[in-house]
KOLGUKOL-516392 format. One record per residue (C-alpha): residue in three letters; x, y, z. Coordinates in steps of 0.5 Angstrom, whole numbers, always signed. Each point is the difference from the previous one (the first is absolute). Layout:
<sites>
+------+-------+-------+-------+
! romi !     x !     y !     z !
+------+-------+-------+-------+
!  ALA !     X !     Y !     Z !
...
+------+-------+-------+-------+
</sites>
This chain:
<sites>
+------+-------+-------+-------+
! romi !     x !     y !     z !
+------+-------+-------+-------+
!  UNK !  +199 !  +136 !  +222 !
!  UNK !    +3 !    -5 !    -5 !
!  UNK !    +3 !    +1 !    -7 !
!  UNK !    +3 !    -4 !    -6 !
!  UNK !    +3 !    +2 !    -6 !
!  UNK !    +1 !    -3 !    -7 !
!  UNK !    -2 !    +0 !    -7 !
!  UNK !    -6 !    -2 !    -3 !
!  UNK !    -1 !    -3 !    -7 !
!  UNK !    -6 !    +5 !    -2 !
!  UNK !    -6 !    +4 !    +3 !
!  UNK !    -3 !    -7 !    +1 !
!  UNK !    +6 !    -3 !    +4 !
!  UNK !    +0 !    +6 !    +5 !
!  UNK !    -7 !    -2 !    +2 !
!  UNK !    +2 !    -7 !    +1 !
!  UNK !    +6 !    +2 !    +4 !
!  UNK !    -4 !    +5 !    +4 !
!  UNK !    -5 !    -6 !    +2 !
!  UNK !    +5 !    -4 !    +3 !
!  UNK !    +4 !    +5 !    +3 !
!  UNK !    -7 !    +3 !    +3 !
!  UNK !    -2 !    -6 !    +3 !
!  UNK !    +6 !    -2 !    +3 !
!  UNK !    -1 !    +7 !    +4 !
!  UNK !    -7 !    -2 !    +2 !
!  UNK !    -4 !    +2 !    -5 !
!  UNK !    -5 !    -5 !    -3 !
!  UNK !    -2 !    -1 !    -8 !
!  UNK !    -7 !    +1 !    -1 !
!  UNK !    +0 !    +0 !    -7 !
!  UNK !    +6 !    -2 !    -5 !
!  UNK !    -2 !    -1 !    -8 !
!  UNK !    +6 !    -2 !    -4 !
!  UNK !    -2 !    -2 !    -7 !
!  UNK !    +5 !    -2 !    -5 !
!  UNK !    -3 !    +5 !    -5 !
!  UNK !    -4 !    +5 !    +4 !
!  UNK !    +1 !    +5 !    +5 !
!  UNK !    +2 !    -1 !    +7 !
!  UNK !    -3 !    +2 !    +6 !
!  UNK !    +2 !    +0 !    +8 !
!  UNK !    -4 !    +2 !    +6 !
!  UNK !    +3 !    +0 !    +7 !
!  UNK !    -3 !    +0 !    +6 !
!  UNK !    +3 !    +2 !    +7 !
!  UNK !    -3 !    +2 !    +7 !
!  UNK !    +5 !    +5 !    +1 !
!  UNK !    +5 !    +0 !    +5 !
!  UNK !    -5 !    +1 !    +6 !
!  UNK !    -3 !    -7 !    -3 !
!  UNK !    -7 !    +4 !    +0 !
!  UNK !    -1 !    +3 !    -6 !
!  UNK !    -2 !    -2 !    -7 !
!  UNK !    +5 !    +2 !    -6 !
!  UNK !    -1 !    -2 !    -7 !
!  UNK !    +5 !    +2 !    -6 !
!  UNK !    -1 !    -2 !    -7 !
!  UNK !    +5 !    +0 !    -6 !
!  UNK !    -2 !    -2 !    -7 !
!  UNK !    +4 !    +0 !    -6 !
!  UNK !    -2 !    +4 !    -6 !
!  UNK !    +4 !    -2 !    -7 !
!  UNK !    +0 !    +3 !    -6 !
!  UNK !    +5 !    -2 !    -5 !
!  UNK !    -2 !    +4 !    -6 !
!  UNK !    +2 !    +6 !    +4 !
!  UNK !    +5 !    -3 !    +5 !
!  UNK !    -4 !    +1 !    +6 !
!  UNK !    +1 !    -4 !    +6 !
!  UNK !    -3 !    +3 !    +6 !
!  UNK !    -3 !    -3 !    +7 !
!  UNK !    -6 !    +3 !    +2 !
!  UNK !    -1 !    +1 !    +8 !
!  UNK !    -6 !    +0 !    +4 !
!  UNK !    -1 !    +0 !    +8 !
!  UNK !    -7 !    -2 !    +3 !
!  UNK !    -2 !    -1 !    +7 !
!  UNK !    -4 !    -6 !    -2 !
!  UNK !    +1 !    -6 !    -6 !
!  UNK !    -5 !    -4 !    -4 !
!  UNK !    +2 !    -6 !    -3 !
!  UNK !    -5 !    +1 !    -6 !
!  UNK !    +2 !    +7 !    -1 !
!  UNK !    +4 !    +2 !    -6 !
!  UNK !    +6 !    +4 !    +1 !
!  UNK !    -3 !    +7 !    -1 !
!  UNK !    -6 !    -2 !    +3 !
!  UNK !    +2 !    -2 !    +7 !
!  UNK !    -5 !    +3 !    +5 !
!  UNK !    +2 !    +7 !    +3 !
!  UNK !    +7 !    +0 !    -3 !
!  UNK !    +4 !    +5 !    -3 !
!  UNK !    +0 !    +2 !    -7 !
!  UNK !    +6 !    -2 !    -4 !
!  UNK !    +7 !    +3 !    +1 !
!  UNK !    +6 !    -3 !    -4 !
!  UNK !    +8 !    -1 !    +1 !
!  UNK !    +3 !    -1 !    -7 !
!  UNK !    +4 !    -6 !    -1 !
!  UNK !    +2 !    -4 !    -7 !
!  UNK !    +1 !    -7 !    -3 !
!  UNK !    +8 !    +0 !    +1 !
!  UNK !    +4 !    -1 !    +7 !
!  UNK !    -2 !    +4 !    +6 !
!  UNK !    +5 !    +1 !    +6 !
!  UNK !    -5 !    +1 !    +6 !
!  UNK !    +0 !    +1 !    +7 !
!  UNK !    -6 !    -2 !    +4 !
!  UNK !    -1 !    +3 !    +7 !
!  UNK !    -6 !    -3 !    +4 !
!  UNK !    -3 !    +0 !    +7 !
!  UNK !    -7 !    -2 !    +2 !
!  UNK !    -2 !    +7 !    -1 !
!  UNK !    +3 !    +2 !    -7 !
!  UNK !    +3 !    -3 !    -6 !
!  UNK !    +5 !    +4 !    -4 !
!  UNK !    +2 !    -2 !    -7 !
!  UNK !    +7 !    +4 !    -3 !
!  UNK !    +1 !    -2 !    -7 !
!  UNK !    +6 !    +2 !    -5 !
!  UNK !    -2 !    +0 !    -7 !
!  UNK !    +5 !    +2 !    -5 !
!  UNK !    +2 !    +7 !    +3 !
!  UNK !    -6 !    +2 !    +4 !
!  UNK !    -1 !    -2 !    +7 !
!  UNK !    -8 !    -2 !    +2 !
!  UNK !    -3 !    -1 !    +6 !
!  UNK !    -7 !    -1 !    +4 !
!  UNK !    -3 !    +0 !    +7 !
!  UNK !    -6 !    -4 !    +2 !
!  UNK !    -3 !    -2 !    +6 !
!  UNK !    +0 !    +5 !    +6 !
!  UNK !    +3 !    +6 !    +2 !
!  UNK !    +3 !    +1 !    +7 !
!  UNK !    -6 !    +4 !    +4 !
!  UNK !    +0 !    +5 !    +5 !
!  UNK !    -5 !    -3 !    +4 !
!  UNK !    -2 !    -6 !    +4 !
!  UNK !    -3 !    -7 !    -4 !
!  UNK !    -7 !    +1 !    -1 !
!  UNK !    +0 !    +8 !    +0 !
!  UNK !    +0 !    -1 !    -8 !
!  UNK !    -3 !    -6 !    -2 !
!  UNK !    +2 !    -4 !    -6 !
!  UNK !    +6 !    +4 !    -3 !
!  UNK !    +2 !    -2 !    -6 !
!  UNK !    +5 !    +3 !    -5 !
!  UNK !    +3 !    +0 !    -7 !
!  UNK !    +5 !    +4 !    -3 !
!  UNK !    +2 !    -1 !    -7 !
!  UNK !    +3 !    +4 !    -5 !
!  UNK !    -6 !    +3 !    -4 !
!  UNK !    -7 !    -3 !    -2 !
!  UNK !    +2 !    +0 !    -8 !
!  UNK !    -1 !    -7 !    -2 !
!  UNK !    +3 !    +2 !    -7 !
!  UNK !    +6 !    +2 !    +3 !
!  UNK !    +7 !    -4 !    +0 !
!  UNK !    +6 !    +0 !    +4 !
!  UNK !    +4 !    +5 !    -5 !
!  UNK !    -5 !    +6 !    +1 !
!  UNK !    +2 !    +6 !    +3 !
!  UNK !    -3 !    +7 !    +2 !
!  UNK !    -5 !    +2 !    +6 !
!  UNK !    -5 !    -6 !    -1 !
!  UNK !    +5 !    -5 !    +3 !
!  UNK !    +3 !    +0 !    +6 !
!  UNK !    +2 !    -4 !    +6 !
!  UNK !    -3 !    +1 !    +7 !
!  UNK !    +6 !    +4 !    +2 !
!  UNK !    -3 !    +6 !    -4 !
!  UNK !    -8 !    -1 !    +0 !
!  UNK !    -5 !    +0 !    -6 !
!  UNK !    -6 !    +0 !    +4 !
!  UNK !    -4 !    -4 !    -6 !
!  UNK !    +6 !    -6 !    +1 !
!  UNK !    -2 !    -2 !    +7 !
!  UNK !    -7 !    -1 !    +4 !
!  UNK !    -1 !    +0 !    +8 !
!  UNK !    -6 !    -3 !    +3 !
!  UNK !    -3 !    +5 !    +5 !
!  UNK !    -4 !    +0 !    +6 !
!  UNK !    -7 !    +1 !    -4 !
!  UNK !    +2 !    -6 !    -5 !
!  UNK !    +2 !    +4 !    -6 !
!  UNK !    +7 !    +0 !    -3 !
!  UNK !    +4 !    +7 !    +1 !
!  UNK !    +6 !    +2 !    -5 !
!  UNK !    +6 !    +2 !    +4 !
!  UNK !    +2 !    +7 !    -3 !
!  UNK !    +8 !    +0 !    +3 !
!  UNK !    +5 !    -3 !    +4 !
!  UNK !    +4 !    +3 !    +5 !
!  UNK !    +6 !    +2 !    +0 !
!  UNK !    +1 !    +0 !    -8 !
!  UNK !    -6 !    +4 !    -2 !
!  UNK !    +0 !    +5 !    +6 !
!  UNK !    +6 !    +4 !    -2 !
!  UNK !    +4 !    +0 !    +6 !
!  UNK !    +7 !    +2 !    +0 !
!  UNK !    +2 !    -7 !    +3 !
!  UNK !    -1 !    -2 !    -7 !
!  UNK !    +7 !    +2 !    -1 !
!  UNK !    +2 !    -6 !    +4 !
!  UNK !    +8 !    +1 !    +0 !
!  UNK !    +4 !    -5 !    +4 !
!  UNK !    +0 !    +1 !    +7 !
!  UNK !    +7 !    +0 !    +1 !
!  UNK !    +7 !    -3 !    -3 !
!  UNK !    -2 !    -7 !    +0 !
!  UNK !    -6 !    +2 !    -5 !
!  UNK !    -5 !    -2 !    +5 !
!  UNK !    -7 !    +2 !    -3 !
!  UNK !    -6 !    +2 !    +3 !
!  UNK !    -6 !    -4 !    -2 !
!  UNK !    -7 !    +3 !    +1 !
!  UNK !    -6 !    -5 !    +1 !
!  UNK !    -5 !    +1 !    -5 !
!  UNK !    -8 !    +0 !    +1 !
!  UNK !    -6 !    +2 !    -4 !
!  UNK !    -4 !    +6 !    +0 !
!  UNK !    -7 !    +2 !    -2 !
!  UNK !    -2 !    +7 !    -1 !
!  UNK !    -6 !    -1 !    +4 !
!  UNK !    +2 !    -5 !    +6 !
!  UNK !    +7 !    +1 !    +1 !
!  UNK !    +5 !    -5 !    +1 !
!  UNK !    -3 !    -7 !    -1 !
!  UNK !    +6 !    -4 !    +2 !
!  UNK !    +7 !    -2 !    -1 !
!  UNK !    +3 !    -4 !    -6 !
!  UNK !    +3 !    -6 !    +4 !
!  UNK !    +8 !    +0 !    -1 !
!  UNK !    +0 !    +5 !    -5 !
!  UNK !    +4 !    +6 !    +0 !
!  UNK !    +2 !    +7 !    -4 !
!  UNK !    +7 !    +1 !    -1 !
!  UNK !    +4 !    +4 !    -4 !
!  UNK !    +3 !    -2 !    -7 !
!  UNK !    +7 !    +3 !    +2 !
!  UNK !    +5 !    -5 !    -1 !
!  UNK !    -5 !    -6 !    -1 !
!  UNK !    -2 !    -5 !    -6 !
!  UNK !    -6 !    -4 !    -1 !
!  UNK !    +0 !    -7 !    +3 !
!  UNK !    +6 !    +2 !    +4 !
!  UNK !    +0 !    -3 !    +7 !
!  UNK !    +1 !    +5 !    +6 !
!  UNK !    +1 !    -2 !    +8 !
!  UNK !    -2 !    +4 !    +6 !
!  UNK !    +6 !    +3 !    +4 !
!  UNK !    +0 !    -5 !    +5 !
!  UNK !    -1 !    -6 !    -5 !
!  UNK !    -6 !    -2 !    +3 !
!  UNK !    -5 !    +2 !    -6 !
!  UNK !    +1 !    -1 !    -8 !
!  UNK !    -4 !    +3 !    -5 !
!  UNK !    +0 !    +0 !    -8 !
!  UNK !    -1 !    +6 !    -4 !
!  UNK !    -4 !    +2 !    -6 !
!  UNK !    -2 !    +5 !    -4 !
!  UNK !    -7 !    +3 !    -2 !
!  UNK !    +0 !    -4 !    -7 !
!  UNK !    +4 !    +4 !    -5 !
!  UNK !    +1 !    +6 !    +5 !
!  UNK !    +7 !    +1 !    +2 !
!  UNK !    +1 !    +7 !    +4 !
!  UNK !    +2 !    +1 !    +7 !
!  UNK !    -7 !    +0 !    +2 !
!  UNK !    -2 !    -7 !    -4 !
!  UNK !    +2 !    -5 !    +5 !
!  UNK !    -2 !    -4 !    +5 !
!  UNK !    +2 !    -6 !    +5 !
!  UNK !    -4 !    -6 !    +2 !
!  UNK !    +3 !    -4 !    +6 !
!  UNK !    +2 !    -7 !    -1 !
!  UNK !    -2 !    -4 !    +7 !
+------+-------+-------+-------+
</sites>
């Protein structure tokens, strides 16, 4: 994995900076549209960590100045057609969204050849999305062509400041905010993740000892019918006790580093996650 932090000038600049960083980590750009007065679009391709897969992820700005709405639509697909419009890409998911704005945006990109995580701070809200593939519990080829997209909602009319049950990061999953390509070549909607939506006592997450070390629990996606579909690579639940969004933590042996973020506007003990920076 690799990571980068910085500040983008607006939602379009997030895509420009992501393209440069993703290419440096082994992804290829198959489409980059950056008109001066229109919407920006970016499609990236990877062969995965195995080098034998076909992963396409797409990003397209949607700007509505009259309603102060400056979002990025997200898609995933196992194929790419140069002549297809963003919303018509063959075998792609439907649009999911991360909600940004036209002003400066502090960001983190955490990328390997399997997946891309974008974390953005928009005013007092923390936003995040995950695209590419989950870490699977089977050998390559057992599950053909897995691609996934986890946004924050599927509501095109939403904006960065919206709150409520229609908006959530993949830390607390809203089924319609994600899509996972299943073995029958249709898209599933993941219903929940472990451990945040399991109701387990471990969620209390008190410090392990007086040095304030913490339990970090691997997050993975759960489908109501098919069970665990795979891990969110590098993503961990931790308690919100004595942490703050954008804080950086290190493991007890100082070998691993994490950035902390809250679930958009939520700031309770169970509303935080950690993304490993590596």
